[in-house]
C-alpha positions as a printed Julia matrix, in Angstrom:
328×3 Matrix{Float64}:
 172.96   67.27  68.84
 172.03   66.14  65.38
 168.9    67.54  63.48
 167.88   66.17  60.37
 165.79   68.18  57.82
 163.85   66.55  54.9
 164.99   69.05  52.34
 162.88   67.79  49.39
 159.22   67.7   50.51
 158.17   71.54  50.44
 155.93   73.25  48.11
 158.62   75.49  46.97
 161.6    73.15  46.57
 164.7    72.61  48.63
 166.01   76.32  48.48
 163.86   77.86  51.36
 164.05   74.74  53.6
 167.96   74.62  53.4
 168.28   78.43  53.78
 166.23   78.28  56.91
 168.23   75.34  58.32
 171.42   77.15  57.67
 170.17   80.25  59.38
 169.38   78.19  62.49
 172.83   76.77  62.2
 174.29   80.33  62.54
 172.43   81.06  65.71
 172.62   77.6   67.53
 175.28   75.04  67.81
 174.21   71.62  66.37
 175.05   69.27  63.58
 172.79   69.77  60.62
 171.81   66.63  58.46
 170.03   67.42  55.15
 168.3    64.52  53.56
 167.69   64.84  49.64
 169.29   65.05  46.29
 172.88   66.27  46.8
 173.13   67.66  43.35
 170.23   70.15  44.54
 171.32   70.53  48.06
 175.24   71.01  47.94
 175.2    74.19  45.75
 172.95   75.89  48.35
 175.4    75.44  51.14
 178.15   78.15  51.48
 181.71   76.94  52.07
 181.85   78.23  55.67
 178.99   75.91  56.68
 180.11   72.66  54.89
 181.86   71.28  57.95
 178.61   71.49  60.12
 176.41   70.04  57.41
 175.95   66.31  56.34
 174.16   65.47  53.25
 172.37   62.12  53.03
 171.76   61.65  49.4
 168.53   60.37  47.85
 166.56   61.51  44.7
 163.02   60.17  45.82
 160.57   62.03  47.89
 156.9    61.99  48.51
 154.89   64.5   46.77
 151.74   66.16  48.31
 149.57   64.43  45.79
 150.53   60.91  46.86
 148.72   58.9   49.48
 150.45   58.73  52.94
 150.64   54.82  52.96
 152.84   55.04  49.72
 155.72   56.28  51.98
 155.99   53.09  53.76
 157.18   51.28  50.61
 159.51   54.11  49.36
 162.49   53.1   51.42
 164.81   55.53  49.38
 162.61   58.64  49.8
 163.97   61.54  51.95
 161.27   61.28  54.75
 161.79   57.53  55.21
 165.51   57.81  55.53
 165.27   60.63  57.88
 162.63   58.7   60.06
 164.86   55.56  59.83
 167.84   57.62  61.28
 165.72   58.83  64.03
 164.69   55.34  64.93
 168.36   54.16  64.89
 169.39   57.04  67.17
 171.64   58.45  64.42
 169.91   61.75  64.9
 168.09   63.57  67.78
 165.09   65.08  65.65
 163.54   65.32  62.39
 162.05   68.42  60.72
 159.98   68.01  57.59
 157.69   70.45  55.4
 156.83   67.48  53.31
 153.68   65.21  53.18
 152.41   65.42  56.85
 150.43   62.21  56.41
 153.52   60.42  55.17
 155.53   61.94  58.15
 153.01   60.86  60.7
 152.57   57.36  59.32
 156.14   56.64  59.14
 156.99   58.08  62.63
 154.23   56.17  64.2
 154.79   52.83  62.61
 158.8    52.91  62.33
 159.57   54.77  65.59
 156.53   53.75  67.6
 154.34   55.36  70.16
 155.29   56.47  73.71
 154.09   54.07  76.35
 150.55   55.0   77.44
 149.82   56.91  74.18
 147.21   55.4   71.96
 147.44   58.0   69.1
 150.11   60.64  68.48
 148.77   64.18  67.9
 149.82   67.27  66.1
 150.26   70.22  68.55
 150.17   73.65  66.73
 150.8    77.11  68.14
 148.21   79.77  67.94
 148.64   83.69  68.59
 147.05   85.23  71.66
 146.1    88.81  72.58
 148.71   88.93  75.14
 151.45   88.22  72.54
 152.06   84.7   73.87
 150.97   81.34  72.3
 148.41   78.7   72.91
 148.34   75.07  71.85
 145.7    73.23  69.81
 146.06   69.49  70.29
 145.14   67.69  67.84
 145.54   69.92  64.65
 144.82   67.17  62.27
 146.46   63.84  62.92
 143.3    61.99  64.13
 139.9    62.94  62.55
 138.0    60.27  64.49
 138.84   60.06  68.31
 137.75   58.49  71.49
 137.44   60.26  74.77
 140.72   58.52  75.95
 142.6    60.23  73.12
 141.41   63.68  73.92
 142.48   62.92  77.58
 145.98   62.05  76.36
 146.07   65.09  73.99
 145.55   67.15  77.08
 148.28   65.47  79.07
 150.74   65.83  76.18
 149.92   69.39  75.34
 150.32   70.38  78.99
 153.66   68.92  79.27
 154.76   70.74  76.01
 153.39   74.08  77.11
 155.23   73.8   80.44
 158.53   72.47  79.08
 158.84   74.29  75.66
 156.82   77.41  76.18
 157.67   77.93  79.83
 154.11   78.25  81.28
 154.56   77.47  84.9
 150.69   76.8   85.24
 149.51   75.89  81.79
 145.65   75.45  81.72
 143.95   72.81  79.81
 140.59   73.72  77.9
 138.26   71.27  76.19
 136.94   72.79  72.87
 133.14   72.7   72.72
 129.99   74.56  71.72
 129.7    76.16  75.09
 131.39   76.58  78.51
 128.73   74.66  80.44
 129.68   71.07  81.41
 126.49   69.77  79.62
 127.62   71.26  76.24
 129.47   69.23  73.67
 128.84   65.82  71.82
 129.07   62.48  73.48
 132.79   62.22  72.99
 133.62   65.58  74.57
 131.32   64.92  77.42
 133.02   61.56  78.16
 136.54   63.3   77.73
 135.49   65.98  80.03
 135.01   63.53  82.89
 138.38   61.98  82.13
 140.28   65.32  82.07
 138.69   66.36  85.42
 141.48   64.49  87.25
 144.11   66.67  85.87
 144.43   69.77  88.28
 145.11   72.16  85.2
 141.93   71.36  83.51
 139.36   74.45  83.53
 136.5    72.83  81.76
 134.95   73.43  78.4
 135.93   76.52  76.34
 134.74   78.03  73.1
 136.56   79.04  69.94
 137.28   82.56  71.13
 139.27   81.39  74.01
 141.9    80.12  71.8
 142.95   83.77  71.32
 141.86   85.63  74.53
 144.7    84.32  76.87
 142.33   82.5   79.21
 143.78   79.08  78.39
 147.13   77.51  77.13
 146.23   73.99  75.89
 143.07   73.62  73.68
 142.04   70.0   73.4
 139.89   68.74  70.5
 139.93   65.95  67.85
 141.96   66.34  64.68
 139.01   67.2   62.38
 137.99   70.15  64.58
 141.59   71.16  65.19
 142.59   71.42  61.55
 139.33   73.28  60.66
 140.27   75.73  63.45
 143.81   76.06  62.27
 142.94   76.58  58.52
 140.13   79.05  59.34
 142.58   81.05  61.45
 145.09   81.22  58.81
 142.39   82.37  56.4
 140.99   85.05  58.79
 144.72   86.41  59.32
 145.34   86.67  55.68
 142.09   88.24  55.11
 142.65   90.76  57.68
 146.03   91.84  56.15
 144.52   91.96  52.8
 141.5    94.22  53.88
 143.88   96.56  55.8
 146.05   97.0   52.8
 143.02   97.58  50.46
 141.47  100.24  52.85
 144.77  101.96  53.36
 145.46  102.23  49.55
 141.9   103.37  48.92
 142.37  106.92  50.14
 145.42  109.39  50.57
 144.39  109.83  54.38
 144.75  106.1   54.86
 148.18  106.1   53.07
 149.26  109.0   55.36
 148.18  107.37  58.37
 149.85  104.11  57.54
 153.15  105.81  57.67
 152.65  106.49  61.33
 151.2   102.97  61.91
 154.01  101.12  60.22
 155.66   99.71  63.23
 152.09   98.54  64.55
 151.43   96.79  61.29
 154.73   95.03  61.46
 153.99   93.81  65.05
 150.64   92.52  63.91
 152.01   90.63  60.94
 154.58   89.09  63.26
 152.01   87.91  65.67
 149.77   86.18  63.11
 152.39   84.76  60.68
 152.62   81.15  60.96
 156.35   81.5   60.03
 157.13   82.83  63.59
 156.05   79.55  65.01
 157.92   77.26  62.58
 156.18   73.96  62.76
 153.89   71.66  64.8
 155.53   68.92  67.02
 153.99   65.53  66.58
 153.48   64.41  70.21
 153.27   60.81  71.45
 155.91   59.19  69.18
 159.05   57.87  70.81
 161.32   60.5   69.04
 161.26   64.26  68.23
 159.45   65.02  65.08
 158.37   68.61  63.76
 155.81   68.89  61.01
 156.02   72.23  59.04
 153.54   73.89  56.57
 154.21   72.76  53.05
 154.47   76.58  52.11
 157.23   77.08  54.72
 159.65   79.81  54.04
 163.11   80.1   55.32
 161.95   81.77  58.57
 159.53   79.04  59.22
 162.06   76.38  58.67
 164.58   78.27  60.98
 161.98   78.43  63.74
 160.96   74.82  63.24
 164.67   73.74  63.73
 164.58   75.77  66.91
 161.44   73.86  68.13
 163.26   70.56  67.55
 166.38   71.81  69.43
 164.2    72.69  72.39
 162.29   69.47  72.34
 165.57   67.55  72.57
 167.1    69.9   75.24
 164.02   69.81  77.36
 163.49   66.1   77.3
 159.79   66.48  76.44
 159.05   62.86  75.91
 160.34   61.9   79.38
 157.95   64.5   80.78
 155.12   63.2   78.89
 155.73   59.6   79.99
 155.95   60.68  83.6
 152.67   62.61  83.16
 150.85   59.75  81.46
 151.86   57.31  84.2
 150.74   59.82  87.06
 147.26   60.47  85.56
 146.73   57.24  83.79
 143.15   56.16  83.23
């Protein structure tokens, strides 16, 4: 198995991306392809790993400030070369912490969509109170959607939850402003009618259901999904900040924290995005994992693991079968 990592696009440079990919290489057997500036990347690879690592040299990369469409013309950029290799079947998956818009645009236009998919979607993992994970689809790829797009998101998310997260009976919920069937806007009401044909669809859900373990797959458009994602990250950071502030504000709090250290450690692990790695881009004819721009080494390692699981479990074949079975 060959996994390519765009080693140039992250907010913190190549070092954490390469370190995370190498950590994954120590735990799993695969061939690692690092795409980027060899002068930057090569010194980061220890001698014992060099035989399992290939560097595809390029000096150009898409910065976060650039428009996504500029990537289509930058044929020597790191993400363009990585996607081109995936298109040509030279690798099995691409992992990138670079410009997410550029990655999505290139993957959609260069590799193409799966049959039956009108729009690819980002599928992001969210923590639940039972220590498991739920999926939000779409988390930012499509801000303007049609009902049939939401239907496809539900199908793709269900197959991913079943194949990768090992949920034998993954439930699909449609995110709305109330649980009643009459709630929602015109788009979600129409999507509700389409999703009814899937036996795992449980109806409308509200925002709190993302975390309460009542549903595994949350369907929404990319505008709502991205707001949910960023809000959740902000709430998690605020909780950690306030806990630290209140603990330090009194000697009793500091003393009590010594006994609660393991509890705080578990809490931080549960809400840390690095534990989930990246978000798969579902619906393209290849395995693409999109990571947070601020990804550290742990996040990149876990993103590589997600890519490996996607390849091993033939997620795209399962999505194709499900779309054919429930086609509208």
